N, CA, C and O atoms as a printed pandas DataFrame, in Angstrom:
     atom_number atom_name residue_name chain_id  residue_number  x_coord  y_coord  z_coord
0              1         N          MET        A               1  -47.877  285.313  108.162
1              2        CA          MET        A               1  -47.098  284.538  108.148
2              3         C          MET        A               1  -46.704  283.929  109.900
3              4         O          MET        A               1  -46.401  282.763  110.154
4              5         N          GLY        A               2  -46.782  284.741  110.640
5              6        CA          GLY        A               2  -46.435  284.532  112.183
6              7         C          GLY        A               2  -44.994  284.421  112.513
7              8         O          GLY        A               2  -44.572  283.450  113.141
8              9         N          LEU        A               3  -44.133  285.504  112.061
9             10        CA          LEU        A               3  -42.698  285.405  112.772
10            11         C          LEU        A               3  -42.727  286.035  113.917
11            12         O          LEU        A               3  -43.258  287.128  114.114
12            13         N          ASP        A               4  -41.894  285.056  115.066
13            14        CA          ASP        A               4  -42.056  285.261  116.059
14            15         C          ASP        A               4  -40.698  286.369  116.383
15            16         O          ASP        A               4  -39.580  285.956  116.074
16            17         N          PHE        A               5  -40.815  287.672  116.962
17            18        CA          PHE        A               5  -39.277  288.581  116.916
18            19         C          PHE        A               5  -39.131  288.750  118.736
19            20         O          PHE        A               5  -39.114  289.789  119.395
20            21         N          SER        A               6  -39.046  287.396  119.176
21            22        CA          SER        A               6  -38.837  287.691  120.924
22            23         C          SER        A               6  -37.252  287.587  120.964
23            24         O          SER        A               6  -36.458  286.767  120.504
24            25         N          PRO        A               7  -37.121  288.738  121.691
25            26        CA          PRO        A               7  -35.592  288.362  122.308
26            27         C          PRO        A               7  -34.725  287.130  122.551
27            28         O          PRO        A               7  -33.506  287.074  122.389
28            29         N          SER        A               8  -35.582  286.091  122.988
29            30        CA          SER        A               8  -35.226  284.644  122.821
30            31         C          SER        A               8  -34.831  284.209  121.517
31            32         O          SER        A               8  -33.665  284.248  121.123
32            33         N          SER        A               9  -35.930  283.738  120.760
33            34        CA          SER        A               9  -35.760  283.727  119.465
34            35         C          SER        A               9  -34.795  284.108  118.551
35            36         O          SER        A               9  -34.237  283.328  117.779
36            37         N          LEU        A              10  -34.478  285.945  118.669
37            38        CA          LEU        A              10  -33.499  286.521  117.813
38            39         C          LEU        A              10  -32.233  285.618  118.619
39            40         O          LEU        A              10  -31.646  284.817  117.892
40            41         N          LEU        A              11  -31.821  285.692  119.937
41            42        CA          LEU        A              11  -30.490  284.731  120.143
42            43         C          LEU        A              11  -30.236  283.950  120.128
43            44         O          LEU        A              11  -29.053  283.628  120.019
44            45         N          ALA        A              12  -31.415  282.973  120.251
45            46        CA          ALA        A              12  -31.264  281.694  119.791
46            47         C          ALA        A              12  -30.788  281.617  118.417
47            48         O          ALA        A              12  -29.721  281.023  118.262
48            49         N          GLY        A              13  -31.307  282.050  117.489
49            50        CA          GLY        A              13  -30.928  282.056  115.679
50            51         C          GLY        A              13  -29.613  282.702  115.745
51            52         O          GLY        A              13  -28.855  282.079  115.001
52            53         N          PHE        A              14  -28.973  283.753  116.355
53            54        CA          PHE        A              14  -27.830  284.027  115.828
54            55         C          PHE        A              14  -26.915  283.099  116.633
55            56         O          PHE        A              14  -25.855  282.964  116.022
56            57         N          VAL        A              15  -26.933  282.496  117.636
57            58        CA          VAL        A              15  -26.165  281.854  118.716
58            59         C          VAL        A              15  -25.774  280.398  117.649
59            60         O          VAL        A              15  -24.715  279.826  117.390
60            61         N          PHE        A              16  -27.172  280.184  117.235
61            62        CA          PHE        A              16  -27.431  278.639  116.920
62            63         C          PHE        A              16  -26.832  278.615  115.130
63            64         O          PHE        A              16  -26.413  277.611  114.555
64            65         N          GLY        A              17  -26.978  280.348  114.386
65            66        CA          GLY        A              17  -26.656  280.553  113.285
66            67         C          GLY        A              17  -24.891  280.342  113.132
67            68         O          GLY        A              17  -24.315  279.716  112.242
68            69         N          VAL        A              18  -24.364  280.964  114.122
69            70        CA          VAL        A              18  -22.813  281.354  113.996
70            71         C          VAL        A              18  -22.040  279.838  113.841
71            72         O          VAL        A              18  -21.358  279.406  112.912
72            73         N          ILE        A              19  -22.383  279.288  114.980
73            74        CA          ILE        A              19  -22.387  277.708  115.457
74            75         C          ILE        A              19  -22.211  277.173  114.356
75            76         O          ILE        A              19  -21.098  276.833  113.956
76            77         N          GLY        A              20  -23.842  276.941  113.374
77            78        CA          GLY        A              20  -24.222  276.223  112.047
78            79         C          GLY        A              20  -23.233  276.740  111.200
79            80         O          GLY        A              20  -22.793  275.766  110.590
80            81         N          ILE        A              21  -22.773  277.538  110.914
81            82        CA          ILE        A              21  -21.600  278.291  109.902
82            83         C          ILE        A              21  -20.473  277.690  110.243
83            84         O          ILE        A              21  -19.937  277.003  109.374
84            85         N          ALA        A              22  -19.809  277.797  111.623
85            86        CA          ALA        A              22  -18.590  277.168  111.881
86            87         C          ALA        A              22  -18.713  275.537  111.732
87            88         O          ALA        A              22  -17.792  274.816  111.348
88            89         N          ILE        A              23  -19.795  275.170  112.042
89            90        CA          ILE        A              23  -20.131  273.614  111.393
90            91         C          ILE        A              23  -20.050  273.149  110.061
91            92         O          ILE        A              23  -19.521  272.068  109.801
92            93         N          PHE        A              24  -20.468  273.783  109.319
93            94        CA          PHE        A              24  -20.709  273.923  107.771
94            95         C          PHE        A              24  -19.273  273.489  106.988
95            96         O          PHE        A              24  -18.983  272.661  106.125
96            97         N          ARG        A              25  -18.210  274.959  108.114
97            98        CA          ARG        A              25  -17.102  275.035  107.499
98            99         C          ARG        A              25  -15.925  274.042  107.420
99           100         O          ARG        A              25  -15.038  273.858  106.586
100          101         N          LYS        A              26  -16.295  273.388  108.768
101          102        CA          LYS        A              26  -15.627  272.416  108.961
102          103         C          LYS        A              26  -16.148  271.108  108.375
103          104         O          LYS        A              26  -15.295  270.239  108.190
104          105         N          GLY        A              27  -17.282  270.855  108.087
105          106        CA          GLY        A              27  -17.701  269.742  107.258
106          107         C          GLY        A              27  -17.270  269.742  105.862
107          108         O          GLY        A              27  -17.037  268.775  105.136
108          109         N          LYS        A              28  -17.172  271.603  105.487
109          110        CA          LYS        A              28  -16.902  271.391  104.003
110          111         C          LYS        A              28  -15.280  271.055  103.931
111          112         O          LYS        A              28  -14.744  270.092  103.382
112          113         N          LYS        A              29  -14.885  271.759  104.399
113          114        CA          LYS        A              29  -12.787  271.443  104.811
114          115         C          LYS        A              29  -12.579  269.940  104.838
115          116         O          LYS        A              29  -11.796  269.428  104.038
116          117         N          ASN        A              30  -13.317  269.130  105.819
117          118        CA          ASN        A              30  -12.848  267.602  105.952
118          119         C          ASN        A              30  -14.002  267.105  104.946
119          120         O          ASN        A              30  -14.203  265.909  105.154
120          121         N          ALA        A              31  -14.820  267.608  103.938
121          122        CA          ALA        A              31  -15.338  266.580  103.485
122          123         C          ALA        A              31  -16.268  265.656  104.342
123          124         O          ALA        A              31  -16.095  264.458  104.117
124          125         N          GLU        A              32  -17.070  265.913  105.131
125          126        CA          GLU        A              32  -17.380  265.546  106.022
126          127         C          GLU        A              32  -19.311  265.869  105.712
127          128         O          GLU        A              32  -19.740  266.973  106.047
128          129         N          PHE        A              33  -20.253  264.874  105.111
129          130        CA          PHE        A              33  -21.217  265.393  104.705
130          131         C          PHE        A              33  -22.365  265.356  105.829
131          132         O          PHE        A              33  -23.533  265.622  105.547
132          133         N          ASP        A              34  -22.024  265.070  106.888
133          134        CA          ASP        A              34  -23.146  264.737  108.115
134          135         C          ASP        A              34  -22.906  266.164  108.403
135          136         O          ASP        A              34  -23.909  266.859  108.565
136          137         N          LEU        A              35  -21.510  266.828  108.511
137          138        CA          LEU        A              35  -21.509  267.875  109.115
138          139         C          LEU        A              35  -21.889  269.139  108.541
139          140         O          LEU        A              35  -21.981  270.239  109.086
140          141         N          ILE        A              36  -22.170  268.667  106.903
141          142        CA          ILE        A              36  -22.428  270.028  106.286
142          143         C          ILE        A              36  -23.940  270.339  106.709
143          144         O          ILE        A              36  -24.492  271.356  107.127
144          145         N          PHE        A              37  -24.475  268.763  106.365
145          146        CA          PHE        A              37  -26.022  268.754  106.688
146          147         C          PHE        A              37  -26.622  269.415  107.808
147          148         O          PHE        A              37  -27.592  270.169  107.727
148          149         N          ILE        A              38  -25.784  268.990  109.244
149          150        CA          ILE        A              38  -26.043  269.422  110.644
150          151         C          ILE        A              38  -25.514  271.087  110.595
151          152         O          ILE        A              38  -26.038  271.806  111.446
152          153         N          GLY        A              39  -24.619  271.672  109.755
153          154        CA          GLY        A              39  -24.781  273.029  109.952
154          155         C          GLY        A              39  -25.831  273.733  108.950
155          156         O          GLY        A              39  -26.241  274.843  109.289
156          157         N          ILE        A              40  -26.299  273.177  107.742
157          158        CA          ILE        A              40  -27.341  273.924  107.193
158          159         C          ILE        A              40  -28.776  273.944  108.198
159          160         O          ILE        A              40  -29.431  274.972  108.374
160          161         N          ALA        A              41  -29.097  272.697  108.771
161          162        CA          ALA        A              41  -29.939  272.530  109.526
162          163         C          ALA        A              41  -29.704  273.563  110.731
163          164         O          ALA        A              41  -30.667  274.329  110.769
164          165         N          LEU        A              42  -28.842  273.829  111.644
165          166        CA          LEU        A              42  -28.636  275.047  112.538
166          167         C          LEU        A              42  -28.763  276.116  111.944
167          168         O          LEU        A              42  -29.292  277.027  112.580
168          169         N          MET        A              43  -28.350  276.362  110.608
169          170        CA          MET        A              43  -28.587  277.755  110.042
170          171         C          MET        A              43  -30.043  278.253  110.011
171          172         O          MET        A              43  -30.445  279.403  110.194
172          173         N          VAL        A              44  -30.923  276.857  109.670
173          174        CA          VAL        A              44  -32.235  277.316  108.771
174          175         C          VAL        A              44  -33.114  276.915  110.006
175          176         O          VAL        A              44  -33.844  277.860  110.303
176          177         N          TYR        A              45  -33.249  276.071  110.642
177          178        CA          TYR        A              45  -34.111  275.634  111.662
178          179         C          TYR        A              45  -34.709  276.598  112.751
179          180         O          TYR        A              45  -35.567  276.109  113.487
180          181         N          PRO        A              46  -34.326  278.011  112.951
181          182        CA          PRO        A              46  -35.057  278.959  113.707
182          183         C          PRO        A              46  -36.366  279.532  112.539
183          184         O          PRO        A              46  -37.368  280.130  112.930
184          185         N          TYR        A              47  -36.178  279.307  111.551
185          186        CA          TYR        A              47  -37.120  280.280  110.602
186          187         C          TYR        A              47  -38.397  279.303  110.806
187          188         O          TYR        A              47  -39.496  279.762  110.493
188          189         N          PHE        A              48  -38.321  278.057  111.283
189          190        CA          PHE        A              48  -39.860  277.034  111.281
190          191         C          PHE        A              48  -39.850  276.899  112.589
191          192         O          PHE        A              48  -40.545  275.904  112.796
192          193         N          THR        A              49  -39.405  277.385  113.775
193          194        CA          THR        A              49  -39.897  276.971  115.077
194          195         C          THR        A              49  -40.528  278.243  115.677
195          196         O          THR        A              49  -40.083  279.341  115.343
196          197         N          HIS        A              50  -41.600  278.131  116.593
197          198        CA          HIS        A              50  -42.397  279.084  116.571
198          199         C          HIS        A              50  -42.610  279.497  118.704
199          200         O          HIS        A              50  -43.475  280.203  119.224
200          201         N          SER        A              51  -41.703  278.887  119.255
201          202        CA          SER        A              51  -41.440  278.936  120.837
202          203         C          SER        A              51  -39.880  278.844  120.781
203          204         O          SER        A              51  -39.137  278.172  120.065
204          205         N          PRO        A              52  -39.573  279.967  122.022
205          206        CA          PRO        A              52  -38.239  279.722  122.509
206          207         C          PRO        A              52  -37.875  278.322  123.043
207          208         O          PRO        A              52  -36.669  278.131  122.888
208          209         N          LEU        A              53  -38.397  277.455  123.520
209          210        CA          LEU        A              53  -38.467  276.044  123.768
210          211         C          LEU        A              53  -37.656  275.521  122.910
211          212         O          LEU        A              53  -36.506  275.109  123.063
212          213         N          MET        A              54  -38.562  275.576  121.663
213          214        CA          MET        A              54  -37.996  274.680  120.705
214          215         C          MET        A              54  -36.670  275.078  120.124
215          216         O          MET        A              54  -35.839  274.251  119.748
216          217         N          ASP        A              55  -36.488  276.534  120.058
217          218        CA          ASP        A              55  -35.389  277.063  119.541
218          219         C          ASP        A              55  -34.523  276.488  120.417
219          220         O          ASP        A              55  -33.740  275.745  119.824
220          221         N          TRP        A              56  -34.340  276.537  121.661
221          222        CA          TRP        A              56  -33.143  276.276  122.004
222          223         C          TRP        A              56  -32.849  274.628  122.377
223          224         O          TRP        A              56  -31.723  274.166  122.561
224          225         N          GLY        A              57  -33.989  273.937  122.437
225          226        CA          GLY        A              57  -34.188  272.693  122.526
226          227         C          GLY        A              57  -33.673  271.644  121.305
227          228         O          GLY        A              57  -33.072  270.572  121.367
228          229         N          ILE        A              58  -34.201  272.469  120.123
229          230        CA          ILE        A              58  -33.599  271.694  118.873
230          231         C          ILE        A              58  -31.893  272.369  119.003
231          232         O          ILE        A              58  -30.998  271.573  119.290
232          233         N          GLY        A              59  -31.591  273.676  118.801
233          234        CA          GLY        A              59  -30.403  273.890  118.590
234          235         C          GLY        A              59  -29.366  272.954  119.443
235          236         O          GLY        A              59  -28.334  272.446  119.004
236          237         N          ALA        A              60  -29.905  272.847  120.804
237          238        CA          ALA        A              60  -29.143  272.230  121.861
238          239         C          ALA        A              60  -28.759  270.765  120.846
239          240         O          ALA        A              60  -27.616  270.484  120.487
240          241         N          ALA        A              61  -29.953  269.989  120.524
241          242        CA          ALA        A              61  -30.113  268.773  120.130
242          243         C          ALA        A              61  -28.923  268.723  119.032
243          244         O          ALA        A              61  -27.966  268.034  119.385
244          245         N          LEU        A              62  -28.820  269.339  117.755
245          246        CA          LEU        A              62  -28.479  269.474  116.421
246          247         C          LEU        A              62  -26.999  269.723  117.202
247          248         O          LEU        A              62  -26.158  269.006  116.659
248          249         N          CYS        A              63  -26.546  270.343  118.063
249          250        CA          CYS        A              63  -24.966  270.614  118.507
250          251         C          CYS        A              63  -24.651  269.159  118.921
251          252         O          CYS        A              63  -23.764  268.436  118.468
252          253         N          ALA        A              64  -25.444  268.920  119.752
253          254        CA          ALA        A              64  -24.762  267.334  120.128
254          255         C          ALA        A              64  -24.835  266.337  119.590
255          256         O          ALA        A              64  -24.320  265.291  119.987
256          257         N          LEU        A              65  -25.657  266.515  118.328
257          258        CA          LEU        A              65  -25.651  265.598  117.243
258          259         C          LEU        A              65  -23.982  265.641  116.622
259          260         O          LEU        A              65  -23.109  264.774  116.663
260          261         N          ALA        A              66  -23.968  267.160  115.991
261          262        CA          ALA        A              66  -22.563  267.376  115.751
262          263         C          ALA        A              66  -21.670  266.792  116.164
263          264         O          ALA        A              66  -20.922  266.170  115.409
264          265         N          TYR        A              67  -21.456  266.843  117.845
265          266        CA          TYR        A              67  -20.482  266.999  118.836
266          267         C          TYR        A              67  -20.105  265.111  118.791
267          268         O          TYR        A              67  -19.030  264.570  118.532
268          269         N          TYR        A              68  -21.199  264.590  119.084
269          270        CA          TYR        A              68  -21.290  262.892  119.260
270          271         C          TYR        A              68  -21.883  262.110  118.129
271          272         O          TYR        A              68  -22.420  261.014  118.288
272          273         N          ARG        A              69  -21.761  262.724  116.981
273          274        CA          ARG        A              69  -22.117  262.067  115.772
274          275         C          ARG        A              69  -21.794  260.671  115.737
275          276         O          ARG        A              69  -20.616  260.315  115.714
276          277         N          PRO        A              70  -22.924  259.689  115.731
277          278        CA          PRO        A              70  -22.365  258.477  115.528
278          279         C          PRO        A              70  -22.325  257.626  114.371
279          280         O          PRO        A              70  -22.271  256.396  114.378
280          281         N          PHE        A              71  -22.365  258.624  113.077
281          282        CA          PHE        A              71  -22.456  258.163  111.795
282          283         C          PHE        A              71  -21.052  258.468  111.004
283          284         O          PHE        A              71  -20.921  258.132  109.827
């Protein structure tokens, strides 16, 4: 299955997982479905990336999308 257990990937998964939980809870509390989907994406995406650059890049992009959500 090719799982990557590098320290960078584990740290990125933990950091963005915690941020994803917080964004998910905020979206659920305020009934904002866009935040709910972004929170779920932050919690799940590290399972599908295979390099530290992708881990940190996608996580930062999703966090920026949650902060500056245009919709």
